[in-house]
C-alpha positions, 0 to 999 in steps of 0.5 A: 914280815912282808906286811911290815915292809909293805906298810912302811914303804907305803907310809914313807911314799905317802909322807914324801908327797905330803899325803896320809893313808886312810886306815881301812880296817880290811887292809890295816887289821891284817897288817897290824896283826902281822906286825904284832906277831913280830918281836919289836926288833924284827918289826923295826928291821923289816920296816927299815928294809921296806923304806929302803926298798921303796914301794915302787920297787916292791910293787913292780915285782908283785905286779910283774908276776901278776901280769905274767899270769894274766897275759893274753893267751895265758888262760887266766882271767883278769876280771871277775 
C-alpha cells in the first residue's frame, strides 16, 4: 500500500510544478505490480492518502530514519 501512496504523492508533486515522471521500468514495474494486487477501492484510498500526506512529508520520515542509521559513529557506511 505504501507504493500506491508514494507513487500518487510523487505524481501530484510533479504535476504541481508542471513536470512529468519518467517511467523507468526498474522503479515503476514493482509499483505497478503492487497497485495491481490491491482492490480498486483500496488503491484509490491509498492514492488519496498519498496525495494528502504529500511527498515531502513521506520522504522526510524515510530520510530521517536513513540518516539516523548513517550518522558518523553509527558504524554504518554511506557508500558502496
